[in-house]
C-alpha positions as CSV (number, residue, x, y, z in Angstrom):
1,M,-32.2,-140.0,76.5
2,T,-31.5,-143.6,74.1
3,N,-28.4,-144.6,73.7
4,D,-28.4,-144.6,69.9
5,N,-26.5,-141.7,68.7
6,R,-28.4,-141.6,65.5
7,T,-31.4,-140.8,67.1
8,F,-29.7,-138.0,69.0
9,E,-28.3,-136.9,65.8
10,A,-31.9,-136.8,64.1
11,R,-33.2,-134.8,66.9
12,L,-30.7,-132.6,66.5
13,D,-31.3,-132.0,63.3
14,K,-34.4,-131.4,64.1
15,L,-34.3,-128.7,66.5
16,A,-31.7,-127.0,64.2
17,E,-34.5,-127.2,61.3
18,V,-36.9,-125.4,63.4
19,A,-34.5,-123.1,64.7
20,V,-34.8,-121.7,61.1
21,R,-38.1,-122.5,59.4
22,V,-39.6,-121.9,62.5
23,G,-37.5,-119.4,64.7
24,L,-36.4,-117.5,61.5
25,G,-38.8,-118.0,59.3
26,A,-37.1,-117.7,56.2
27,V,-33.8,-116.6,55.4
28,Q,-33.8,-116.8,51.4
29,G,-31.3,-114.2,50.8
30,Q,-30.5,-113.1,54.0
31,E,-27.2,-112.9,56.2
32,V,-27.8,-114.6,59.7
33,V,-26.1,-113.2,62.4
34,M,-25.7,-116.1,65.4
35,T,-24.1,-116.4,68.9
36,A,-23.3,-119.5,70.4
37,P,-21.2,-120.9,73.4
38,L,-18.2,-123.2,72.3
39,D,-20.6,-126.1,74.0
40,A,-23.0,-125.5,70.9
41,V,-20.6,-126.3,68.2
42,P,-22.6,-129.6,67.2
43,L,-26.4,-127.6,66.8
44,A,-25.0,-124.1,65.7
45,R,-23.1,-126.7,62.7
46,R,-26.9,-128.3,61.7
47,I,-28.3,-124.3,61.8
48,T,-25.4,-123.5,59.4
49,H,-26.4,-126.1,56.9
50,H,-30.7,-125.7,57.6
51,A,-29.8,-122.2,56.7
52,Y,-28.0,-122.5,53.7
53,K,-30.3,-124.8,52.6
54,A,-33.3,-122.5,53.3
55,G,-31.1,-119.9,51.0
56,A,-29.5,-117.9,53.4
57,T,-26.3,-115.9,51.2
58,I,-24.0,-116.2,54.6
59,V,-23.8,-117.4,57.9
60,T,-21.6,-115.7,60.6
61,I,-21.4,-117.4,64.2
62,L,-19.9,-115.7,67.0
63,Y,-18.7,-118.5,69.5
64,T,-18.1,-117.4,73.6
65,D,-16.1,-118.8,76.0
66,D,-17.1,-119.4,79.6
67,A,-13.3,-119.8,80.6
68,T,-12.1,-116.4,79.2
69,T,-15.0,-114.4,80.4
70,L,-13.9,-115.5,83.9
71,E,-10.1,-114.6,82.6
72,R,-11.5,-110.9,82.5
73,F,-12.5,-110.9,86.4
74,A,-8.8,-112.8,87.3
75,T,-7.3,-110.7,85.5
76,A,-8.0,-107.9,83.8
77,S,-7.4,-103.7,84.7
78,D,-9.9,-102.3,86.9
79,E,-10.8,-99.8,83.8
80,S,-12.0,-102.7,81.7
81,F,-15.3,-103.6,83.1
82,D,-16.4,-99.9,82.1
83,K,-15.2,-101.3,78.3
84,A,-17.5,-103.3,75.7
85,T,-16.4,-104.6,71.7
86,A,-18.5,-101.9,70.3
87,W,-17.2,-102.3,66.8
88,L,-18.6,-105.6,67.3
89,Y,-22.0,-104.5,68.2
90,D,-22.1,-101.8,66.0
91,G,-21.4,-104.2,63.3
92,M,-24.2,-106.0,64.0
93,A,-26.7,-103.3,64.0
94,A,-25.5,-103.0,60.6
95,A,-25.9,-106.2,59.6
96,F,-29.3,-105.9,61.0
97,R,-30.1,-102.6,59.5
98,S,-29.0,-104.5,55.8
99,G,-31.3,-107.0,56.7
100,A,-29.7,-110.1,58.3
101,A,-31.1,-112.3,60.7
102,R,-30.4,-112.6,63.9
103,L,-30.2,-116.1,65.8
104,A,-28.4,-116.7,69.4
105,I,-28.4,-120.0,71.1
106,V,-27.6,-119.7,74.6
107,G,-26.9,-122.4,77.5
108,E,-25.3,-120.5,79.8
109,N,-23.8,-121.6,83.3
110,P,-26.6,-119.9,85.2
111,S,-24.0,-119.3,88.1
112,L,-20.5,-118.6,86.0
113,L,-20.0,-115.3,88.0
114,A,-20.7,-116.7,91.3
115,G,-17.7,-114.9,94.0
116,Q,-17.1,-112.5,91.4
117,D,-17.2,-108.7,92.6
118,P,-21.0,-107.3,92.1
119,A,-19.5,-104.3,91.1
120,K,-17.6,-105.3,88.4
121,V,-20.4,-107.5,86.9
122,A,-22.5,-105.0,87.1
123,R,-19.9,-102.0,85.4
124,A,-19.5,-104.6,82.6
125,N,-23.2,-105.5,81.9
126,R,-23.7,-102.2,81.9
127,A,-20.8,-101.6,79.2
128,R,-22.4,-104.1,77.3
129,S,-25.8,-103.1,77.3
130,A,-25.1,-99.6,76.4
131,A,-23.1,-100.8,73.4
132,Y,-25.8,-103.3,72.4
133,R,-28.3,-100.8,72.3
134,P,-28.3,-99.9,68.4
135,A,-28.8,-103.5,67.6
136,L,-31.5,-104.3,70.5
137,D,-33.6,-101.3,69.7
138,L,-34.1,-103.1,65.9
139,I,-34.8,-106.5,67.5
140,A,-37.1,-105.3,70.1
141,R,-39.4,-103.0,67.6
142,S,-38.8,-106.1,64.9
143,A,-37.0,-104.7,62.4
144,I,-35.8,-108.4,61.9
145,N,-36.8,-111.8,61.9
146,W,-34.7,-113.4,65.4
147,T,-35.2,-116.1,67.3
148,I,-33.4,-118.1,70.3
149,V,-32.7,-122.0,71.3
150,S,-31.2,-123.7,73.4
151,A,-28.2,-125.9,73.5
152,A,-27.6,-128.5,76.5
153,T,-24.1,-127.6,77.8
154,P,-22.4,-129.4,80.7
155,A,-22.1,-126.5,82.9
156,W,-26.2,-125.7,82.5
157,A,-26.7,-129.5,83.1
158,R,-25.0,-129.9,86.3
159,T,-27.3,-127.1,87.3
160,V,-30.4,-128.7,86.4
161,F,-29.5,-131.9,87.5
162,P,-26.7,-131.5,90.3
163,D,-27.6,-135.3,91.6
164,L,-26.3,-137.0,88.2
165,P,-23.0,-137.9,86.2
166,E,-22.6,-135.3,84.1
167,A,-22.7,-137.4,80.9
168,E,-26.4,-138.7,82.3
169,A,-27.2,-134.7,82.8
170,V,-26.2,-133.1,79.8
171,A,-28.5,-135.9,78.1
172,R,-31.4,-135.3,80.4
173,L,-31.3,-131.8,79.6
174,W,-31.6,-133.0,76.0
175,D,-34.3,-134.6,76.4
176,A,-36.0,-131.6,78.2
177,I,-34.9,-129.1,75.0
178,F,-36.3,-131.2,72.5
179,A,-39.7,-132.0,74.4
180,A,-39.9,-128.6,75.2
181,S,-39.3,-127.7,71.7
182,R,-41.8,-129.6,69.8
183,V,-39.1,-131.4,67.9
184,D,-40.7,-135.4,68.9
185,A,-44.0,-134.5,67.0
186,A,-44.2,-136.9,64.1
187,D,-44.1,-133.5,62.2
188,P,-42.6,-130.9,64.3
189,I,-43.3,-128.2,61.6
190,E,-47.0,-128.8,61.9
191,G,-46.7,-128.8,65.7
192,W,-45.7,-125.6,66.0
193,A,-48.2,-124.4,62.8
194,E,-50.8,-125.3,65.4
195,H,-49.3,-124.3,68.7
196,N,-49.3,-121.0,67.3
197,R,-52.6,-121.4,66.6
198,A,-53.8,-122.0,70.2
199,L,-51.7,-118.6,71.0
200,A,-53.5,-116.7,68.5
201,V,-56.8,-118.0,69.5
202,R,-56.0,-116.6,73.3
203,T,-54.4,-113.1,72.0
204,G,-57.6,-112.8,70.5
205,I,-59.5,-113.4,73.2
206,L,-57.2,-110.9,75.3
207,N,-57.4,-108.0,72.7
208,E,-61.2,-107.9,72.7
209,K,-61.1,-107.4,77.1
210,R,-59.2,-104.2,76.5
211,Y,-58.5,-104.5,80.3
212,A,-56.9,-100.9,81.9
213,A,-54.7,-103.6,84.5
214,L,-54.1,-107.1,85.1
215,R,-54.3,-107.7,89.2
216,F,-51.7,-110.4,90.6
217,T,-52.4,-112.1,93.8
218,G,-50.9,-115.0,95.8
219,P,-47.8,-115.7,98.2
220,G,-45.9,-112.8,98.6
221,T,-48.0,-111.0,96.0
222,D,-50.5,-108.2,95.7
223,L,-49.4,-106.6,92.6
224,E,-51.7,-104.1,89.8
225,V,-50.1,-104.0,86.5
226,G,-51.4,-100.8,84.4
227,L,-51.4,-101.4,80.9
228,C,-50.6,-98.9,78.2
229,D,-53.7,-97.4,76.4
230,G,-54.0,-99.2,73.6
231,H,-52.0,-101.9,74.0
232,R,-52.0,-105.4,72.0
233,W,-51.3,-108.8,73.1
234,A,-49.0,-111.1,71.3
235,G,-47.6,-114.5,71.3
236,G,-46.6,-117.0,69.1
237,A,-45.9,-116.0,65.7
238,G,-45.2,-112.9,64.5
239,K,-44.6,-111.0,61.2
240,A,-40.9,-108.5,61.7
241,E,-41.4,-105.1,59.4
242,N,-39.3,-107.1,56.6
243,G,-42.2,-108.7,55.9
244,I,-40.7,-112.1,57.4
245,T,-43.2,-114.1,59.7
246,Y,-41.1,-115.7,62.7
247,N,-41.3,-117.0,66.5
248,A,-38.4,-115.2,68.6
249,N,-38.6,-117.9,71.6
250,I,-37.8,-121.6,70.8
251,P,-39.6,-122.6,72.7
252,T,-42.6,-120.6,73.7
253,E,-45.8,-120.6,75.6
254,E,-46.3,-116.9,76.5
255,V,-48.8,-114.3,75.2
256,F,-47.4,-110.8,76.6
257,T,-48.4,-107.3,76.3
258,T,-46.9,-103.5,77.0
259,P,-47.5,-102.4,80.7
260,H,-47.7,-98.4,81.4
261,R,-44.3,-97.8,82.8
262,A,-45.8,-95.0,85.6
263,R,-48.8,-97.4,86.4
264,V,-47.6,-100.6,88.5
265,N,-48.0,-100.6,92.2
266,G,-48.2,-103.2,95.0
267,H,-45.3,-105.6,95.8
268,V,-44.4,-109.3,94.0
269,A,-42.5,-112.2,94.7
270,A,-40.8,-114.3,92.5
271,T,-41.3,-117.8,92.3
272,K,-38.6,-118.9,90.2
273,P,-34.8,-117.8,90.5
274,L,-33.5,-115.3,87.7
275,S,-30.3,-116.3,86.3
276,Y,-28.9,-113.0,85.3
277,Q,-25.9,-112.6,83.1
278,G,-23.9,-115.0,85.1
279,T,-25.1,-114.5,88.4
280,L,-28.1,-116.8,90.2
281,I,-30.7,-114.1,91.8
282,Q,-33.0,-116.2,94.5
283,D,-36.3,-115.3,96.3
284,I,-36.4,-111.6,94.6
285,R,-39.6,-109.4,96.2
286,V,-39.6,-105.9,95.6
287,R,-42.2,-102.9,95.7
288,F,-43.7,-101.0,93.0
289,E,-45.1,-97.6,93.4
290,G,-46.3,-95.2,90.5
291,G,-44.5,-97.6,88.3
292,A,-40.9,-98.1,89.6
293,I,-39.5,-100.5,92.0
294,V,-38.9,-98.5,95.5
295,E,-37.9,-101.5,97.6
296,A,-36.1,-104.5,96.7
297,H,-34.4,-107.8,98.3
298,A,-33.2,-111.2,97.3
299,S,-31.9,-114.1,99.3
300,S,-28.8,-114.0,96.9
301,G,-27.6,-111.9,94.0
302,E,-29.4,-109.0,95.7
303,D,-26.4,-106.8,95.2
304,V,-26.2,-107.3,91.3
305,L,-29.9,-106.6,91.4
306,R,-29.8,-103.4,93.0
307,K,-27.0,-102.7,90.5
308,V,-29.0,-103.7,87.4
309,L,-32.0,-101.1,89.2
310,E,-29.6,-98.1,88.7
311,I,-28.6,-98.7,85.4
312,D,-31.0,-96.0,83.9
313,E,-34.1,-94.7,84.6
314,G,-36.0,-97.7,82.9
315,S,-34.1,-100.3,84.2
316,C,-36.5,-100.5,87.5
317,R,-39.7,-100.4,85.4
318,L,-41.8,-102.8,83.2
319,G,-41.7,-103.5,80.1
320,E,-43.5,-106.3,79.4
321,V,-46.1,-108.8,81.3
322,A,-46.8,-112.1,80.0
323,L,-49.0,-114.7,81.0
324,V,-48.4,-118.2,81.0
325,P,-50.5,-121.2,82.1
326,H,-49.1,-123.2,85.2
327,A,-50.2,-126.5,83.0
328,S,-47.7,-125.0,80.3
329,P,-45.3,-128.2,79.1
330,I,-42.2,-126.6,80.3
331,S,-44.0,-126.2,83.9
332,L,-45.5,-130.0,83.8
333,S,-42.0,-131.1,83.0
334,G,-41.3,-130.1,87.0
335,L,-37.9,-129.1,86.0
336,L,-36.5,-125.8,87.1
337,F,-34.2,-125.0,84.5
338,Y,-32.2,-122.0,86.0
339,N,-32.4,-120.3,82.1
340,T,-35.0,-117.4,81.6
341,L,-35.9,-118.7,77.9
342,Y,-37.6,-122.0,79.7
343,D,-38.4,-120.8,83.4
344,E,-40.4,-117.6,81.8
345,N,-42.3,-120.4,79.8
346,A,-43.7,-122.4,82.6
347,A,-44.8,-119.1,84.8
348,S,-46.8,-115.7,84.1
349,H,-44.1,-113.2,84.5
350,I,-42.8,-109.4,83.8
351,A,-40.0,-107.9,82.7
352,L,-37.8,-105.1,83.6
353,G,-36.2,-102.3,81.3
354,Q,-37.0,-102.2,77.6
355,A,-40.3,-102.0,76.2
356,Y,-41.9,-103.7,72.8
357,A,-43.4,-100.6,71.1
358,K,-45.1,-103.2,68.8
359,T,-47.6,-104.2,71.1
360,V,-49.2,-100.7,71.1
361,E,-51.0,-99.2,68.9
362,G,-48.6,-96.8,66.3
363,G,-46.1,-97.7,69.1
364,G,-43.4,-98.5,65.8
365,E,-44.3,-95.1,64.2
366,M,-43.7,-93.0,67.8
367,T,-40.5,-91.2,68.2
368,P,-38.8,-91.9,71.7
369,E,-40.5,-89.1,73.3
370,Q,-44.3,-90.0,72.3
371,Q,-43.4,-93.7,73.4
372,I,-42.5,-92.4,76.8
373,A,-45.2,-90.2,76.7
374,A,-47.7,-93.0,76.0
375,G,-46.5,-95.2,78.9
376,I,-43.5,-97.2,76.7
377,N,-40.8,-97.4,78.8
378,A,-37.3,-97.4,77.9
379,S,-34.1,-98.7,79.2
380,L,-30.5,-100.5,77.9
381,I,-32.1,-103.8,79.2
382,H,-34.8,-106.5,79.2
383,I,-35.1,-108.8,81.9
384,D,-37.7,-111.6,82.5
385,W,-38.4,-113.1,85.3
386,M,-40.8,-115.3,86.7
387,I,-44.0,-114.5,89.3
388,G,-46.9,-116.9,88.4
389,S,-47.5,-120.4,89.7
390,G,-50.4,-122.9,90.5
391,E,-50.9,-120.5,93.8
392,V,-51.1,-117.1,91.9
393,D,-54.4,-115.7,90.9
394,V,-54.9,-113.0,87.8
395,D,-58.0,-110.6,87.2
396,G,-58.5,-108.3,84.8
397,V,-59.1,-104.6,85.7
398,R,-61.8,-103.2,82.9
399,Q,-61.5,-99.7,82.3
400,D,-64.9,-98.8,84.5
401,G,-62.8,-100.8,87.4
402,S,-64.5,-103.8,87.6
403,V,-62.9,-106.7,87.9
404,E,-62.9,-110.2,86.2
405,P,-61.2,-113.3,86.6
406,V,-58.5,-113.9,83.9
407,M,-56.2,-116.9,85.5
408,R,-57.0,-119.2,89.1
409,K,-54.4,-121.1,90.3
410,G,-52.2,-120.7,87.6
411,A,-55.4,-122.1,84.8
412,W,-57.2,-120.0,82.0
413,V,-60.9,-119.0,83.5
């Protein structure tokens, strides 16, 4: 990154503008609820500026701090790990029901909880997931406009660039964030509009195919992911129930849909590590039968992975399958980000847990029981992990059982 601080400030301001105008889409007359790590204060302030400039009524920021998170594990009583700030999450859900938009700035330390008791980590994550569920339900069904954007933090930068001095690592990570978020284009807003149009073309092609399943094959992988009847592909910009067009992820390169919770079979090996709530889970290998994971392994973080799969009945089943070309800009950067927002946009992926009902025809109008009957998974969690690479092929299985190529070596056919 250039040493000219004004150039950095200009790029940071553009990222904030993209987060509001492209990510949230519009905030005229809306409140905005934002969460951010303490190290992201400069970006949070610029986003606040652009949100108010766009007509937001109130911007509320909730900050997180790694040191206080670790203090809980070092000092708190055992019973603490079955508790969550339910009043806070109830308030967030109430805000969303009242029409507030949601913006998250992420940049967590991927290994923050390395060395902590996996059982306590799992209990804390479960308690938080249960408390956050009412808010998550509104987000998962796109009741509101919401988005996620990243900020370079020292701990995250040290993980991505372990051989560089911290200041240089942070600068390099900011460069990667700006490039992936398309803020270096002459006109970032128009650049995003063009990108969204390209993703819409791809989803249109897949929606015409109406595949019954997708089959992934590659090193350590032979997996068939059955798709829900009436599934729809989505990607890039979408429309929330409040009528606002938004981009949930800045950046995004994926097209995705809803797998059938009972029609996934075979084995699959992750192609990138998964950073989950401060734990780095590496070399995931699982086997599915009848939609559920019946065998799971990892070279590190296996205890946490197993606890995740036990959170509820749906946590060992899939809620999303997404296709990303190996030649995506994030993949071509050659960086392993140890951050799901970025790594999931470098490779095709699947997600454990909660499904997006909007990607099934009529799914948003179904009762929870009807959604389950239709194969739409339900869970307290939604965790993406990467299974695609330049060595993985994807085939589409037609309704009659015949097969045609969709991707070869990670490239669209």
